[in-house]
N, C-alpha and C positions, 0 to 999 in steps of 0.2 A: 673439637669445633660445636659451637652451636647454630642450629639451621632457621634460616632467615624465609618463614612467608614471602611468597613473591606471586603472591593473587591478590590482586583488590577485590575487596568483598564487597556487593552491591545487597544495599535491602531491600528482604523476599516485599512483596505487593503485598501489602492486605486486603483489595479489593483495587478492582481495577479488568486492567484487556493487555494481555503480550501477545503483541502480534512476533509469529518465528521467520525460522527459515524463508527470506527476505534475499534477493539478493542483496551481497553487496552492496552496488552503487546502486542499488534503486530506493536506499532509506530516505535519502531527503524526496523524494517526492514519492513517498508511501505518505512521510508529514503533511504535503501540499495538499495529496487529493482526498486524504483524511479532518485537514481543515486545522490542525497543529499548534502552525505555530502560533507564538503569539498566546498561547492557553491558561490560565493558572495553574493548572494539574502540575504533578509531580510528572518528568517524562525522564526515559531511562535510554538508551542507547547508548548498541554498540554497533560498530562495522567493523566489515574485515574479521567476524571472529569463525574460529577451527571448525567448520557444517561434516563430518564424515560419507554423508550424501552431496554435497557441493562446492568440495572444499574452504569454499569462504560463503559466507551467508550478515545479515543483518539481523538484528532485532527492536524493537522497540515495544515498553512499557508505558501502559499510561495506567496514572495511580486514579482512581474515583470515576474511572470513566468507561459510556460499555455504549456498544454499537448494535446501530440496526445490521441488520443481514445489508440488506441496500449498500447499506453506503460501505462499507467492505469486504465486498465482491465490485466494490472498482480498484480494486489492490489487485484484484488476480489477471486486470494489464497489462502487470509489469512487474507483479511476483505472485504468479500460477498453482505456487507448489508450495503459499505460505501456508500456516497453521497460527489460527487464533485461540489463546487459553483466557478462558473469562473464570477470572478468583473473586474469589469470597470466604471472610476469614484466612488468608494463605494458602485455601485449598484452590488447584481447579476444581470446578464444578463441570463447567463444560469446555469438549474441544469442537475447531468447526474445522472445515473446511471450505475453501475458495469455494464459488462456481462463477463463470466466466459471466458479468451480466449479458442480457438483451442488447439494452442500449445504455448513453453513460448523457448525462448533460451538465452542461457546464463550467465540466475537465480540463479537457482539453482544448485547445486552438484551431478550427478551420485553415490549413495549412493555402486554399488556393486566397488567394490575395485578391481576386475579386467579389470572394461570398457574400455575404449580406451582413452576417455574420462579425464580421472584419472593419462592416464601417458603420452597420446602424448596431443599438442596446439592444441585440439580439442575445437571448440565450445559447451556448452553441450546443446541439443535441447529432449524438452518433448514431448510428447503427452497428450495434458490435461486431465484423465475422474475418469465422475460421472455418481457413484452408490450407491442409496438408502441412500441421501444428502451426499456422502462419497468424497473427494476427493482423487486424486493417480494421480503419474506421471508419464507413460512410456516414460524407455528410450527410445530413436533411433538408439541409438548403441548395446544398450546389449541389449534393450526386458524389463527390469528391472522393476519392480513396484513399485513402492514407495511408502508412504504412507504423504502426504502431510507435513503432522508436525516433520519432520523424515527429510523433506529434506531444512529448512528454522528457 
């Protein structure tokens, strides 16, 4: 009996960025944080892939796109154990770990309905707080502290 190959092959990335070990439920949030929705670059997304470390994971491969560390580090809010692989000529030339940013702007909405950012064209700004492994954001304007899970 002839064996059947049951694996889907995805083309290798010649140049670009691979984001790996994203929690499976946060892949779409990662796309939002990095502003990838609607871009012209080829993007390959994998969700609920098997991971020895995390059970299930997500992966995002973006062709011909490289990011500044400040952009990538925003992902630490939703994927603190994600890894970043920089690909050039089909080879991994650099591996990066994410670093939790001290401050984020414009990617989360303040949960305080009275905050100026919810009534005026003011870009949100938060200080990242980390206590006992829990991450929260402190609004620069109204000083309301919000759980990270409620903001994304």
